[in-house]
N, C-alpha and C positions, 0 to 999 in steps of 0.2 A: 292594968294597966303597966308597962313598963317604966322605971323612972330614969332610964338610959336617954342621954340627951339625942336629938337628933340635928344631921350635921347636913347642909345644903354643898351639894357640891354638881358644877357643872362640868359636863363632859361633850367635848363637840356642841356645844352651845344647847343641851340638854340637861336640864338642871332637874335633878332628884334627892330627896331626903332620906337618908340612910343612918340608921344607930352609929355610935360612936366606935372604931375598930372593925368597922367594913375596910374592907381592902377596895382599891380601884376598881378593881376588874369586878368585883361584886356588885359595886354601884354600876359599873357600866352594863352589866348584864339585865339589871333591873330597870337602866334607862331604854332600854332595848336591844336588839341583835344589828342595828345600825351604826350603833356607837361602838358594840363590846368588840374591844380586841380578841385576837385568834388565840389558842392557847395548846402547847402540844403538851405540857407537863403538869399543867393544874388538873388537880382533878376536886371537884366540891364535897366529895365524900371519901375523900385518902388525908387523913392527918400529917401534916408535913411536905404535901405537894408542892410543886409549884416552884418557881426558882433557878429553873437547872435550865431552859432552853431560850428564852430571853424573846420569844417571837411577842410577847404581852408587853415590851416597851411602850412608854408613852412619855409624853412632853407634861410637865405641871407648870403652867403658865403663871399660876399665881398660888403661893403656897397656901394662905389662908387669909381671913379678914386683919387678924390680929398680925401677921407678918407675911405682907403680901409678895414678897421676892419669889420670884421663878427661882425653880431648881435647878442648877447646872447642867446637872446630866439626866438624860432619859433614865428612869426608874422602871422597874418590875411592877405592873400593876397586880401582880397577883401576889407582893410582899409587902406592897404599901399602903398603908391603911390613910381614910382621908380626914380632912382637916373640914372645920367648917367654913365655907367659904372658897374653899377650894376651885380652882380652874385648871381643866385636863384638856390637853388636845390630843387627838388618836389619828384619825384620818384626814384631820384638816391640817395634821403638820407636816410639811418636808422633811423635816429631819426626821421622826417615827418612820416615815414610808422609806426614805432611805436604808437608816437601819435596820427594817424590817426586811428590805429585799438584801442585805446581806447576811442578816441572820439563816435566810432562806438559802442564800448561796453555800453557806458553810453546811447546813444539813443536808445539801443535796451532793455535797463534795466525795463522799462514801458513799451517798446511799447509789444502788444499780439501778438503772432504769429498767426494770422490767415488769410494767404496770402492764403488758399485756397477757403477762402471765402469772401475774400475782392475784390472788385470791381476795384481798384487799382491796383491787380498783373498782373504784364505783362510791366507796364509803371508806376513802382512804382520809384521813385530814390532812396528810402531806399533799397529798394530790392538791387537796382545795387551797390549801398555802402558797403551792407552787403557784397555782394557776391564777392566785389573785396577787400574790407579789412578788411571785420568781420572774427571772428574767429569761428570755428566748435562750439563749446561749451560757455557755461556761469559760471561767477562765481557768480551770484546774488541768495542767497538762502533767500531770505526775500519775504514776498507778495507783489505782484506788484501793482502799483498804479492802480485805475479804477474809471469810472465815469458813470453817468447815460447818455443814451442818448438823443441829443436835437434833436428837429424838429423846423427847422429856415425856416418854410415856407409849402407851397405845393411840392416846386421844391429842397430845399437840406437839406440832413438830415447829421447831425457834430457826429460823433464818436469822442469825446474828446479823450478817451483811446487811440486812435492812434496817436494823434497830439504830435507834437515834440515841439512847441511853435516855430515856424519860424517869425512868426506875419507877413506873407507873406498876407495873407487875410483880415487885419486890417487893412494893407498900402494899398490895393487895393479900400477896403472901405473909407478911407481916401482921396486919389489922385482921384479916377474915379467917386464916388458918392457924390450928395448933399449932403447926410444926412448919418451917419454913426450909426449903431444900436447895434453894437456888437464889443469886443473888451475883454481886458483881465483882469479878477477878481483874487482877491486874491493874494499872493505871494507865494514864494518857490516851494515846491513840491505841493501846494495848487493849483499854480496856472494854469488856464484855460480859454480857449476860450469859451466865452458865450453872448449871447444877455443879456439885461437889462429886466427882469420879463417876460423870453421865449417871446419877441419880435420876429415877422416873419420877414425874409430880403425881400423886395417886391421891391427896386429897379431895374430899369429897366438893369442895368448894373451890379446888384449881383453875378449874376451867374459865372463869370469871377473866383471867388473865389475858385470855383471848380477847374479852370483849372493852378491856380497857386499852388494849395495844392500839396508839393511834397510826400505826402504820401495819403491815404486812410482817411483823418480825415472827408475832405468835400466832399460828393459824390452826383453825379445827382439822384434823385429822381426816374426821369422817365426811367432811364435806369437800375437803381439797380437790381441784380441779374438775366438779361435778356439775359446775354451770355460775354463771354468772349472774349478780346478784340482781340486776336491772332485767333479768328475765322473768325472777321469780317476785310473788304476789306475797306481801308480808302480812301477815293476819295476830289479830291479838287473840290470845289464847289464853285458859288457865286449867288447871288441875289441883285436886287435892293432894298437895304433898306434905310430909311428914318434918324435912328437913328444911325449905323453904317457903317463899310465898307462892311457889306456882303459877306467877304470872310473867307470860313469855311472848315472844314476838317467833309466831311460826313462817318461816320461808316456803310456799310452796311453789310447786308448778303444776297445775291441776291438782290432783288428789293426792300428789307425793310430797312427802314433805325431805324437803332437801337439808334443811338445818334448824335448829332453835339458839335461839340467841336472848337475853335480857332485853327488856322494854330500855329505850332511852332518850332522853331528854332532848330539848333544840340544840341544848348545848355537845350532844353526843354522849353523854355521862348515862351510867346505869341508874335506871328509878329504885330498881330490887334486884339484890345480889342471888342466882338462882344456884343451884344444888346440881353435880355432875349426872345426875339421874335424871332429872330434867332436860338438860343439854343434849345429852348423847346417847342413851337410851329409850325415850319416847320418842323415835320417829313415825309413828302412825298419828293420820288425823282421828281416829277412833280414841286416842288416849287423852284426847282435850275438849274442854267446851269451847269452841269456836265463838266470839263475839263480835268481831267482823272484821274488815281492813283496817288498818294504820294508816293513820295520815301522816304523809311523807312531806317534807319540806319542798317546793316547787322546784326549787335552784338544784335539787339533787337529781342526779341521772335514774336512781329506782324510781323516780315518778312517774317516769316516762310510759304513758299510755294507761296511767292509773288514775282514774279520776273519781275521787270520792266528793260527797254532796254535790254533785254536777245535778242543775237543774236543767231540763230540756223546754225548749220553748214549747208553748202550748200551740195546738194546731187551734188557729183562729178562723178556718173555713169552714167547720162544722157548726160553729157558733154563729156566723153568718149567714149562710144559706138552711141550716138543720143538714139533718142526716140524709136527706132525699137532694140531689141538683134541682135547682129551679132554672126557667128559662127567664134570662132578665131582657132579651130584645128580639124583637121577631126582625131578623135580617132580609125577608124580604120586601117589610115595608119601607126600606132604606135603601136597599141594593137596586141597582140600575140593571143587574145580568139576570139574578136569578129569577127564575117561573117556577112558582110553585105546581102549576095547574100542568108541568109538563110529567109525566109518569116517563122516567128512565126505560121500566122493563117494557114498554110497548115501542119503543125507537128501534128501526133497524138497524142492526148494524152500529158500530161503534158512534156517539155523541159529538157533534161537532158545535161550533159555536152559530152555525146557522139556524140548529135547531131550537137557539134559544132567543134568538132576534125576534124583539119585540114588536118589529112590524110585518113579520112574516104571516 
């Protein structure tokens, strides 16, 4: 067992014990999705991520047992480590909700409202964030910032106008590939993700920048405008691959594979990185060993009409009456109208009520 001490931290009245050095965001995720703050730039599998988008701001109402004073300002939960006895407010704090609404408003100032034509629609983290914490209108009256579209090779399309500068794609290229050929150029409102002299991104793992992008800035060219994700059926599949783990999610409609992505956890983060061969070149069902349908969170539009593990109610009629129907009641014994001694086939013409008159 580890000798590392455990700290008790309470987040929205939920208490968990975590090792020293754990951030508030990591502790909140251990406590459960009900209290975990959203994150647009933090990615647990990327070193140095976080601290840029400010969507994970929380209020520390009690610093620790030794120093119970609250922190005067809201803090980024992805960058602030817990202390023993710390108490944190997330969804229970009006200050946090107000600040988060302001952050969402800033993120949407230059973001185009092209969700109806964006391939990320239905699985966009910014869409979810705007729905949960955004406001119906905007106060921005100036012209939005726009950029020219960049082609990053024959597999990846960059829409810089949609980018929120989370830096995830740059970190993926830094930490996952041998040579990074794109990054952030310029500063301030002119800052943009681009490659130097329009170079193509052709590293064998560079396709993972598509999976880590929280918005529709980096999209798969082989899937663009072909289908909507909520019409597709996600399936777990694997294959023997020399370059990566080979464990992916296939997005099928019928027997046709429209796209291949890495498997993601409940926080929208990749479980294992996959290579470009698995992502772009293996688009046949016969290329994969299908494991079964992938479970999708019920709040997601992708889960529409996909019922995994649904148990249909058992039919009880057969259990009650057996396979053959039985006569439960002889209606002729209780009815004052029916006469079973009368054969309708022997009555001349259509039958009338007088034909069944008992006094007749």
